[in-house]
TORROBA-883086 format. One record per residue (C-alpha): residue number from 1; residue in one letter; x, y, z. Coordinates in nm, 4 decimals, always signed. Layout:
<recs>
(NUM, 'A', (X, Y, Z))
...
</recs>
This chain:
<recs>
(1, 'X', (+0.7188, -0.9764, -0.0178))
(2, 'X', (+0.7832, -1.2073, +0.2774))
(3, 'X', (+0.4754, -1.3303, +0.4689))
(4, 'X', (+0.1108, -1.2355, +0.3998))
(5, 'X', (-0.0689, -0.9434, +0.5793))
(6, 'X', (-0.3754, -0.9509, +0.7786))
(7, 'X', (-0.6133, -0.6404, +0.7438))
(8, 'X', (-0.9078, -0.6765, +1.0094))
(9, 'X', (-1.2123, -0.4905, +0.8638))
(10, 'X', (-1.3413, -0.2381, +1.0902))
(11, 'X', (-1.6781, -0.2411, +0.9120))
(12, 'X', (-1.7511, -0.5654, +1.1056))
(13, 'X', (-1.6474, -0.4163, +1.4479))
(14, 'X', (-1.8745, -0.2784, +1.7273))
(15, 'X', (-1.9117, +0.0854, +1.6605))
(16, 'X', (-2.0424, +0.1470, +2.0032))
(17, 'X', (-1.6892, +0.0410, +2.1173))
(18, 'X', (-1.4692, +0.1474, +1.8280))
(19, 'X', (-1.1744, +0.2527, +2.0592))
(20, 'X', (-1.1569, -0.0748, +2.2324))
(21, 'X', (-1.2145, -0.2825, +1.9043))
(22, 'X', (-0.9062, -0.0863, +1.7567))
(23, 'X', (-0.7004, -0.1224, +2.0796))
(24, 'X', (-0.7752, -0.4941, +2.0505))
(25, 'X', (-0.6450, -0.5109, +1.6944))
(26, 'X', (-0.3364, -0.3023, +1.8274))
(27, 'X', (-0.2558, -0.5853, +2.0479))
(28, 'X', (-0.2413, -0.8427, +1.7709))
(29, 'X', (-0.0081, -0.9129, +1.5019))
(30, 'X', (-0.2560, -0.7691, +1.2328))
(31, 'X', (-0.0819, -0.5672, +0.9854))
(32, 'X', (-0.3260, -0.3019, +0.8671))
(33, 'X', (-0.6705, -0.1811, +0.9722))
(34, 'X', (-0.9078, -0.2033, +0.6792))
(35, 'X', (-1.1524, +0.0939, +0.6489))
(36, 'X', (-1.4307, +0.0817, +0.4005))
(37, 'X', (-1.5731, +0.4179, +0.2939))
(38, 'X', (-1.9261, +0.3773, +0.1258))
(39, 'X', (-2.1421, +0.6572, -0.0256))
(40, 'X', (-2.4650, +0.4933, -0.0811))
(41, 'X', (-2.4327, +0.5462, -0.4350))
(42, 'X', (-2.1435, +0.3336, -0.5776))
(43, 'X', (-2.2534, +0.0796, -0.3269))
(44, 'X', (-2.6039, +0.0364, -0.1532))
(45, 'X', (-2.4807, +0.1412, +0.1741))
(46, 'X', (-2.3302, +0.4166, +0.3797))
(47, 'X', (-2.0373, +0.3872, +0.6177))
(48, 'X', (-1.8345, +0.6751, +0.7242))
(49, 'X', (-1.6114, +0.9656, +0.6193))
(50, 'X', (-1.3136, +1.1627, +0.7107))
(51, 'X', (-1.3924, +1.2399, +1.0671))
(52, 'X', (-1.4389, +0.8850, +1.1699))
(53, 'X', (-1.1260, +0.8058, +0.9862))
(54, 'X', (-0.9343, +1.0717, +1.1864))
(55, 'X', (-1.0776, +0.9217, +1.5241))
(56, 'X', (-0.9524, +0.5619, +1.4156))
(57, 'X', (-0.6182, +0.7188, +1.3371))
(58, 'X', (-0.6068, +0.8395, +1.6913))
(59, 'X', (-0.6368, +0.4991, +1.8220))
(60, 'X', (-0.4635, +0.2778, +1.5641))
(61, 'X', (-0.1132, +0.1984, +1.5736))
(62, 'X', (-0.1743, -0.0038, +1.2650))
(63, 'X', (-0.1556, +0.1655, +0.8960))
(64, 'X', (-0.5035, +0.2567, +0.7795))
(65, 'X', (-0.5948, +0.0720, +0.4532))
(66, 'X', (-0.8763, +0.2780, +0.3222))
(67, 'X', (-1.0962, +0.1512, +0.0470))
(68, 'X', (-1.3150, +0.3950, -0.1188))
(69, 'X', (-1.6370, +0.2333, -0.2656))
(70, 'X', (-1.7570, +0.5838, -0.3820))
(71, 'X', (-1.8482, +0.7634, -0.6910))
(72, 'X', (-1.5938, +1.0434, -0.8090))
(73, 'X', (-1.3321, +0.9547, -0.5424))
(74, 'X', (-1.0998, +1.2392, -0.6586))
(75, 'X', (-1.3360, +1.4727, -0.4382))
(76, 'X', (-1.2328, +1.3126, -0.1125))
(77, 'X', (-0.8698, +1.1791, -0.1729))
(78, 'X', (-0.7049, +1.4792, -0.0002))
(79, 'X', (-0.9493, +1.4803, +0.2991))
(80, 'X', (-0.9066, +1.1125, +0.3435))
(81, 'X', (-0.5304, +1.1358, +0.3244))
(82, 'X', (-0.5509, +1.4252, +0.5898))
(83, 'X', (-0.7676, +1.2183, +0.8142))
(84, 'X', (-0.4840, +0.9529, +0.8373))
(85, 'X', (-0.5232, +0.7102, +0.5493))
(86, 'X', (-0.1962, +0.5222, +0.4745))
(87, 'X', (-0.3074, +0.3356, +0.1809))
(88, 'X', (-0.6017, +0.4867, -0.0434))
(89, 'X', (-0.7748, +0.2372, -0.3073))
(90, 'X', (-1.0284, +0.3488, -0.5628))
(91, 'X', (-1.2560, +0.1260, -0.7835))
(92, 'X', (-1.1781, +0.0902, -1.1272))
(93, 'X', (-1.5461, +0.1199, -1.2124))
(94, 'X', (-1.5757, +0.4459, -1.0328))
(95, 'X', (-1.3026, +0.6268, -1.2228))
(96, 'X', (-1.3369, +0.7871, -1.5661))
(97, 'X', (-0.9560, +0.8858, -1.5597))
(98, 'X', (-0.7910, +0.6219, -1.3528))
(99, 'X', (-0.4319, +0.7317, -1.4192))
(100, 'X', (-0.5035, +1.0712, -1.2922))
(101, 'X', (-0.6705, +0.9490, -0.9893))
(102, 'X', (-0.3774, +0.7230, -0.8994))
(103, 'X', (-0.1539, +1.0023, -0.9577))
(104, 'X', (-0.3626, +1.2276, -0.7204))
(105, 'X', (-0.3473, +0.9635, -0.4546))
(106, 'X', (+0.0455, +0.9281, -0.4941))
(107, 'X', (+0.0724, +1.3181, -0.4822))
(108, 'X', (-0.0700, +1.3132, -0.1128))
(109, 'X', (+0.2233, +1.0571, -0.0067))
(110, 'X', (-0.0435, +0.7744, +0.0373))
(111, 'X', (+0.0127, +0.4274, -0.1318))
(112, 'X', (-0.2078, +0.3780, -0.4259))
(113, 'X', (-0.4537, +0.0921, -0.4950))
(114, 'X', (-0.7300, -0.0050, -0.7443))
(115, 'X', (-1.0191, -0.2262, -0.6357))
(116, 'X', (-1.2107, -0.4505, -0.8731))
(117, 'X', (-1.5678, -0.5740, -0.8447))
(118, 'X', (-1.6163, -0.9532, -0.8899))
(119, 'X', (-1.7234, -0.9152, -1.2648))
(120, 'X', (-1.4454, -0.6695, -1.3480))
(121, 'X', (-1.1318, -0.8690, -1.5354))
(122, 'X', (-0.7988, -0.8264, -1.4014))
(123, 'X', (-0.6657, -0.7537, -1.7735))
(124, 'X', (-0.8274, -0.4074, -1.7289))
(125, 'X', (-0.5339, -0.3117, -1.5070))
(126, 'X', (-0.2498, -0.4083, -1.7591))
(127, 'X', (-0.1866, -0.0331, -1.8379))
(128, 'X', (-0.1959, +0.0901, -1.4946))
(129, 'X', (-0.0404, -0.2069, -1.2830))
(130, 'X', (+0.2930, -0.0603, -1.2666))
(131, 'X', (+0.1866, +0.2632, -1.0998))
(132, 'X', (-0.0169, +0.0733, -0.8100))
(133, 'X', (+0.1149, -0.0331, -0.4743))
(134, 'X', (-0.1908, -0.2650, -0.4117))
(135, 'X', (-0.4851, -0.4211, -0.6112))
(136, 'X', (-0.8040, -0.5092, -0.4110))
(137, 'X', (-0.9858, -0.8023, -0.5615))
(138, 'X', (-1.3449, -0.7995, -0.4362))
(139, 'X', (-1.4524, -1.1553, -0.3648))
(140, 'X', (-1.7902, -1.0587, -0.2818))
(141, 'X', (-2.0405, -0.7815, -0.4243))
(142, 'X', (-1.9450, -0.4815, -0.2388))
(143, 'X', (-2.1654, -0.3038, +0.0044))
(144, 'X', (-2.2310, -0.5250, +0.2808))
(145, 'X', (-2.0375, -0.7571, +0.5187))
(146, 'X', (-2.0917, -1.1201, +0.5862))
(147, 'X', (-2.1265, -1.2436, +0.2212))
(148, 'X', (-2.0136, -1.5576, +0.0884))
(149, 'X', (-1.6724, -1.5786, -0.0829))
(150, 'X', (-1.7031, -1.6101, -0.4823))
(151, 'X', (-1.4817, -1.8670, -0.5582))
(152, 'X', (-1.4104, -1.7660, -0.9168))
(153, 'X', (-1.1831, -1.5107, -0.7415))
(154, 'X', (-0.9073, -1.7720, -0.7036))
(155, 'X', (-0.8553, -1.7704, -1.0894))
(156, 'X', (-0.8399, -1.4092, -1.1006))
(157, 'X', (-0.5655, -1.3870, -0.8092))
(158, 'X', (-0.3572, -1.6451, -1.0314))
(159, 'X', (-0.4041, -1.4373, -1.3538))
(160, 'X', (-0.3063, -1.1105, -1.1679))
(161, 'X', (-0.0106, -1.2591, -0.9967))
(162, 'X', (+0.1243, -1.3620, -1.3370))
(163, 'X', (+0.0853, -1.0283, -1.4744))
(164, 'X', (+0.2661, -0.8855, -1.1586))
(165, 'X', (+0.5454, -1.1435, -1.1901))
(166, 'X', (+0.5904, -1.1027, -1.5688))
(167, 'X', (+0.6292, -0.7068, -1.5510))
(168, 'X', (+0.8595, -0.7793, -1.2338))
(169, 'X', (+0.6395, -0.5568, -1.0102))
(170, 'X', (+0.5995, -0.5588, -0.6332))
(171, 'X', (+0.2414, -0.4877, -0.6270))
(172, 'X', (+0.0413, -0.6530, -0.3565))
(173, 'X', (-0.2654, -0.8459, -0.4292))
(174, 'X', (-0.5188, -0.7881, -0.1367))
(175, 'X', (-0.8605, -0.9925, -0.1068))
(176, 'X', (-1.1533, -0.8442, +0.0370))
(177, 'X', (-1.4939, -1.0262, +0.1256))
(178, 'X', (-1.5803, -1.3635, +0.2640))
(179, 'X', (-1.2325, -1.4592, +0.3876))
(180, 'X', (-1.1881, -1.6722, +0.6818))
(181, 'X', (-1.0200, -1.9782, +0.8022))
(182, 'X', (-1.2048, -2.2001, +0.5658))
(183, 'X', (-1.0546, -2.0351, +0.2381))
(184, 'X', (-0.7642, -1.8269, +0.3560))
(185, 'X', (-0.5048, -2.1175, +0.2621))
(186, 'X', (-0.6497, -2.1541, -0.0882))
(187, 'X', (-0.6480, -1.7678, -0.1334))
(188, 'X', (-0.2646, -1.7383, -0.0193))
(189, 'X', (-0.1918, -2.0535, -0.2498))
(190, 'X', (-0.3354, -1.8535, -0.5474))
(191, 'X', (-0.0891, -1.5727, -0.4843))
(192, 'X', (-0.2749, -1.3323, -0.2537))
(193, 'X', (-0.0481, -1.1048, -0.0323))
(194, 'X', (-0.3145, -0.9389, +0.2063))
(195, 'X', (-0.6177, -1.0824, +0.3613))
(196, 'X', (-0.9003, -0.8538, +0.4612))
(197, 'X', (-1.1020, -1.0271, +0.7404))
(198, 'X', (-1.4061, -0.8791, +0.8744))
(199, 'X', (-1.6773, -1.0946, +1.0436))
(200, 'X', (-1.4373, -1.3811, +1.0692))
(201, 'X', (-1.2275, -1.1627, +1.3095))
(202, 'X', (-1.4703, -0.9329, +1.4906))
(203, 'X', (-1.7492, -1.1879, +1.5235))
(204, 'X', (-1.5393, -1.4606, +1.6336))
(205, 'X', (-1.5415, -1.5924, +2.0034))
(206, 'X', (-1.1801, -1.4950, +2.0349))
(207, 'X', (-1.0825, -1.2028, +1.7777))
(208, 'X', (-0.7187, -1.2115, +1.8711))
(209, 'X', (-0.6954, -1.5952, +1.8286))
(210, 'X', (-0.8888, -1.5524, +1.4813))
(211, 'X', (-0.6043, -1.2917, +1.3795))
(212, 'X', (-0.3220, -1.4977, +1.5039))
(213, 'X', (-0.4681, -1.8248, +1.3198))
(214, 'X', (-0.5075, -1.6086, +0.9802))
(215, 'X', (-0.1422, -1.4605, +1.0263))
(216, 'X', (+0.0073, -1.8054, +1.0902))
(217, 'X', (-0.1518, -2.0054, +0.8283))
(218, 'X', (+0.0707, -2.2155, +0.6433))
(219, 'X', (+0.3708, -2.0584, +0.7841))
(220, 'X', (+0.5540, -2.4138, +0.7830))
(221, 'X', (+0.4362, -2.5328, +0.4481))
(222, 'X', (+0.3443, -2.2562, +0.2355))
(223, 'X', (+0.6490, -2.0292, +0.2904))
(224, 'X', (+0.9173, -2.2788, +0.3887))
</recs>
């Protein structure tokens, strides 16, 4: 798997300056641009749809990591892919036929992921894990930025990592919510591969430096 990935979350960006915010990320060693799609139903907030994603795609040189926090996501998967999504993740809690939804994502050519709310056990993924490119573990209750990290998440990461290793898979574990320099190291030590960072990047005094610091965490110790 190599070193961990950093995915700045555009939800925390300044939308009045979206182009320059994305260009700022382009100039860093961030790996993905994390894009939260919210429908006001599955989560109590509304963000943006395919048109804005297409605009982001126009400016971003980083792959778009799209997280669908929406009900009945099958309705939008093709449109989200057409708008430029490289990774598409759906919520386990929003999918009645999860396997079918994952196959639909794969049929578009995108990488397929499943996101779990804080109260959903990782064991619910055991029958689908080998079909997934990534799993997003929500470390806050989804819907809003700037929430505190739920520390029980560390146990879930360890448990999921064990499942991935046991099944000899290369599925990536992505952590979304309340991630910053204060907890990133322990999240990585638990077994995470991708860190989503919103406020800790975009609201930082120096966002480029924040990305650099997150990307280079534990480079000497952790992955020596």
